[in-house]
C-alpha positions in Angstrom: 81.2 80.0 12.3 83.8 82.4 13.7 84.8 84.3 10.5 83.7 88.0 10.8 82.9 87.6 14.5 84.0 90.5 16.8 86.9 89.2 18.9 85.0 90.1 22.1 82.5 87.4 21.2 85.0 84.6 21.2 84.6 82.1 24.0 87.4 82.5 26.5 90.1 81.7 27.2 91.2 81.9 23.6 94.5 82.5 21.7 94.6 85.6 19.5 97.0 86.7 16.8 97.0 90.3 15.8 97.6 89.7 12.1 98.8 93.2 11.3 101.4 93.1 14.1 102.5 89.6 13.2 103.0 90.5 9.5 104.8 93.7 10.5 107.2 91.6 12.7 107.9 89.2 9.9 108.7 92.1 7.5 110.8 94.0 10.1 113.1 91.0 10.6 113.3 90.1 7.0 114.2 93.6 5.9 117.0 93.7 8.4 118.5 90.5 6.9 118.0 91.5 3.2 120.6 94.3 3.5 123.3 92.1 5.2 125.5 89.4 3.8 127.0 88.0 7.0 123.9 86.0 7.9 120.7 84.7 6.6 117.4 84.1 8.3 116.6 80.5 9.3 113.8 81.1 11.8 113.1 78.5 14.5 109.5 77.2 14.6 109.2 76.0 18.2 107.0 79.0 19.0 104.1 79.2 16.4 104.5 75.7 14.9 102.4 76.7 11.9 103.5 75.9 8.4 101.3 78.8 7.0 103.4 81.3 9.1 106.6 79.5 8.0 105.6 80.1 4.4 105.2 83.8 5.1 108.7 83.9 6.6 110.2 82.2 3.6 108.3 84.4 1.2 109.8 87.4 3.0 113.3 86.1 2.6 114.1 83.3 5.0 116.4 80.6 3.5 114.7 77.8 5.3 113.5 76.9 8.8 114.8 75.2 11.9 113.0 73.3 14.6 113.7 70.9 17.4 110.9 68.4 16.9 111.2 65.8 14.1 107.5 65.2 14.2 106.9 68.9 13.4 109.4 68.5 10.6 107.2 65.8 9.1 104.2 68.1 9.2 106.1 70.9 7.6 107.4 68.6 4.8 103.9 67.4 4.2 102.9 71.0 3.8 105.5 71.5 1.0 108.2 73.3 3.1 111.8 72.4 2.1 115.2 73.2 3.6 114.3 72.1 7.1 117.0 71.8 9.8 116.1 69.6 12.8 118.1 71.0 15.7 118.0 67.9 17.9 119.6 64.5 17.7 117.1 61.9 16.4 117.1 58.7 18.5 115.1 55.5 18.5 114.9 52.9 15.7 111.4 53.9 14.6 112.2 57.6 14.5 115.4 57.0 12.5 113.4 54.9 10.0 110.9 57.8 9.7 113.8 60.2 9.1 115.3 58.0 6.4 111.9 57.6 4.7 111.3 61.4 4.8 114.7 62.1 3.4 113.7 60.5 0.1 110.9 63.0 -0.3 112.1 66.2 1.4 115.1 68.4 1.8 115.7 67.8 5.5 118.9 68.0 7.6 119.2 66.4 11.0 121.6 67.1 13.9 124.2 64.5 14.9 126.9 64.4 17.5 127.4 60.6 18.0 129.0 58.1 15.6 126.9 55.3 16.9 123.8 57.2 15.8 125.4 58.0 12.5 126.0 54.3 12.0 122.3 53.5 12.7 121.1 56.2 10.3 123.5 54.9 7.7 122.3 51.3 8.0 118.6 52.2 7.6 119.3 54.8 4.9 121.3 52.3 2.9 118.5 49.6 3.2 116.0 52.2 1.9 118.2 53.6 -0.8 118.1 57.0 0.9 120.6 59.7 1.5 120.3 61.6 4.8 121.7 65.1 5.3 123.4 65.6 8.6 124.7 68.7 10.4 127.2 68.2 13.2 126.3 70.1 16.3 129.2 71.9 17.9 129.3 72.1 21.7 129.7 75.8 22.6 127.9 76.0 25.9 126.3 74.0 28.7 122.7 72.9 28.5 123.3 71.8 24.9 124.5 68.7 23.0 127.3 68.6 20.5 130.9 67.6 19.7 133.6 69.6 21.4 135.4 71.9 18.9 138.7 70.2 19.1 137.1 66.9 18.0 134.8 68.3 15.2 137.2 67.9 12.3 138.0 64.2 13.0 134.3 63.6 13.7 133.3 65.0 10.3 135.9 63.0 8.5 134.7 59.8 10.1 131.0 60.3 9.4 131.8 61.2 5.8 132.8 57.6 5.3 129.4 56.2 6.1 127.1 55.2 3.2 123.8 56.9 3.0 125.1 60.0 4.9 125.7 63.4 3.4 127.5 65.9 5.5 125.8 69.3 5.1 127.5 71.5 7.6 127.7 72.7 11.2 125.2 74.1 13.6 125.4 75.2 17.3 123.4 76.4 20.2 124.7 78.9 22.7 123.5 80.3 26.0 125.0 83.3 27.7 123.7 86.3 29.7 120.7 87.3 27.7 120.2 90.3 29.9 123.8 91.5 29.7 125.0 94.7 28.0 125.0 94.6 24.2 128.8 94.9 24.0 129.2 91.9 26.2 126.7 89.8 24.2 128.5 90.8 21.0 131.9 89.9 22.5 130.7 86.4 23.6 128.8 85.7 20.4 131.8 86.8 18.2 134.1 84.5 20.2 131.8 81.6 19.3 131.7 82.6 15.7 135.5 82.7 15.6 135.5 79.1 16.7 133.0 78.2 13.9 135.0 80.1 11.3 138.2 78.2 12.3 136.4 74.9 12.1 134.9 75.6 8.7 138.4 76.5 7.4 139.9 73.3 8.9 137.2 71.1 7.4 137.4 72.6 4.0 141.2 72.4 4.0 140.7 68.7 4.4 138.7 68.6 1.2 135.2 68.4 2.7 132.7 71.1 1.7 130.8 72.9 4.4 127.5 73.9 2.7 125.6 75.1 5.7 126.2 77.0 8.9 123.5 77.8 11.4 123.3 79.0 14.9 122.5 82.1 16.9 119.5 82.9 19.1 116.8 85.4 19.4 119.1 87.8 21.4 121.8 87.6 18.7 119.5 88.5 15.8 121.1 91.9 15.1 124.7 90.8 16.1 125.4 87.8 13.8 124.8 89.6 10.5 127.6 92.1 11.4 130.3 89.5 12.0 132.9 89.8 9.2 134.4 86.3 9.3 131.5 84.3 7.8 128.8 84.6 5.3 125.2 83.4 5.2 125.1 82.0 8.8 121.5 80.8 9.2 120.3 82.6 12.4 117.8 80.6 14.4 115.7 83.4 15.7 112.1 82.6 16.3 110.3 84.5 19.1 110.0 87.7 17.0 107.0 86.5 15.1 104.7 86.7 18.1 107.0 88.2 20.7 106.1 88.4 24.4 106.8 90.9 27.1 109.8 89.0 28.5 111.5 88.8 25.1 110.6 92.4 24.4 112.0 93.6 27.6 115.0 91.3 28.1 116.1 89.6 24.8 116.6 92.7 22.5 113.3 92.1 20.7 112.0 95.6 21.4 111.8 96.2 17.6 108.9 93.8 17.4 105.3 94.1 18.7 103.6 91.6 20.9 101.2 90.0 18.4 100.0 87.1 20.5 97.5 87.5 23.4 95.2 85.4 25.4 91.6 86.6 25.6 90.1 86.1 29.0 87.0 87.3 30.9 86.5 88.6 34.3 84.3 86.0 36.1 84.2 87.5 39.6 84.9 90.6 41.7 84.8 89.0 45.2 86.1 92.1 46.8 86.5 95.7 45.6 90.3 95.2 45.3 90.2 91.7 43.7 89.4 90.4 40.3 89.2 86.8 39.0 89.6 85.7 35.4 88.9 82.4 33.4 92.6 82.1 32.4 95.2 80.1 34.3 98.4 78.2 33.6 96.5 75.8 31.4 95.9 78.6 28.9 98.7 81.1 29.6 102.2 79.9 30.5 104.3 81.6 33.2 108.0 82.2 32.6 110.7 81.2 35.1 114.4 80.3 35.3 117.8 81.8 35.8 117.3 84.4 33.1 114.5 86.1 35.0 115.3 85.2 38.6 111.8 84.3 39.6 108.4 83.2 38.2 106.8 85.9 36.1 103.3 86.0 34.7 101.2 87.7 32.1 100.5 91.4 31.8 97.2 92.9 30.9 97.1 94.8 27.6 95.7 98.3 27.7 94.5 98.0 31.3 96.0 100.0 34.1 95.9 99.5 37.8 96.1 95.7 38.1 98.8 94.3 40.3 100.0 91.0 41.9 98.8 89.0 38.9 99.0 85.3 39.6 97.7 82.1 38.0 96.4 78.8 39.1 95.6 76.0 36.6 92.2 77.4 35.4 92.0 80.8 36.9 93.9 84.1 37.2 93.8 86.6 40.0 94.7 90.2 40.2 94.5 93.0 42.8 93.3 96.5 41.9 95.2 99.4 43.1 92.0 101.4 43.1 88.6 100.0 43.9 87.3 102.1 41.0 89.4 100.3 38.4 86.9 99.4 35.7 87.2 95.7 35.5 83.7 94.4 35.0 82.4 90.9 35.4 81.7 89.3 32.0 83.9 91.7 30.1 86.8 90.4 27.9 90.4 91.5 28.4 93.6 90.6 26.6 96.8 89.6 28.3 100.3 89.4 26.9 102.0 86.2 28.0 105.6 86.2 29.4 106.4 83.3 27.2 104.6 83.0 23.8 106.2 79.8 22.7 104.8 77.6 25.6 101.5 79.5 25.7 100.8 78.7 22.0 101.1 74.9 22.6 98.2 75.0 25.1 95.5 75.9 22.5 93.8 73.8 19.8 93.4 76.9 17.5 94.6 80.4 16.8 92.1 83.2 16.0 93.6 85.6 13.5 92.3 89.1 14.2 92.3 92.1 11.9 90.4 95.3 12.6 88.9 93.7 15.7 87.3 90.8 13.9 88.1 87.2 13.2 89.7 86.9 9.7 90.9 83.3 10.0 91.0 80.4 12.4 94.1 78.2 12.2 94.0 74.7 13.8 97.1 74.2 15.9 98.1 70.9 14.3 101.8 71.4 15.4 101.1 71.1 19.1 102.1 67.8 20.6 104.4 66.8 17.8 107.8 65.5 18.8 
């Protein structure tokens, strides 16, 4: 029904992917990592949540994928994707049973930082005849989980004694001044990698192999590969696939184009200096938090003269600097979201656009999976 349709004909609001820009972004990131041995690409999937895009990332050179949601990991495994790292602790008896069952059929590794949880996983895995891969999360910053570095070695030695458990390696999450100077980011990131390198050496000196290391963030994508103390660190960069204007401007993703937009229509011009659109926070997420200092909204693509853009649930509003700004009622316009990850979860489908026409429609089966 939609294939071959001009994008302007799609009912609004709608989620669009510029396929050429997305494919360019995937290749740009992959080519950077191909020439460097210090790190490997393990892209995070919380943004697009689409197995078909993950397969494109892997084909381009990614060693595997990472994701926070275990439910999403089940979908990816069902779609034939292996080497999945779940970067969140799995809790609850039913979810642990699902994990153990999936481990019999897929190469999946799950984060742990608590021996009581390891014991629960061990009991269920043993009863099913399964072996569950676990990665110990290292606590390196606030707003994260993990085992404090001074306790990691002893924690690994204890969990290695549980039946049905296979220690795979270490992973970490880190948060620090994403809008700081590059030399400051590099210094902070290298300090954390020094900690990981020391832990890896300590664990291996005790006779336990560390097969996998994974960490980093979107704003460390071009820093981690240049660290000399480790090899093949799986960097969990994810936002580059779609990008958004905040990531482009603040998080060092200016090498990547904004491939995700929301198509909207002007539905009213109540005054010469006002315009109203059929897009609100239910179809395009705002961005907020300490990193940006205030709530920020979308930006119109290829439209000049719109200011004070603000969203309610179902509608968007903008002021026109000049009453002659050509915003016409009924005409479609594209906006670049400030946060692509959360915007993508609001829509049931993606419209893949090439040369101005719909090439493919991808159902958003990954939304709502936890």
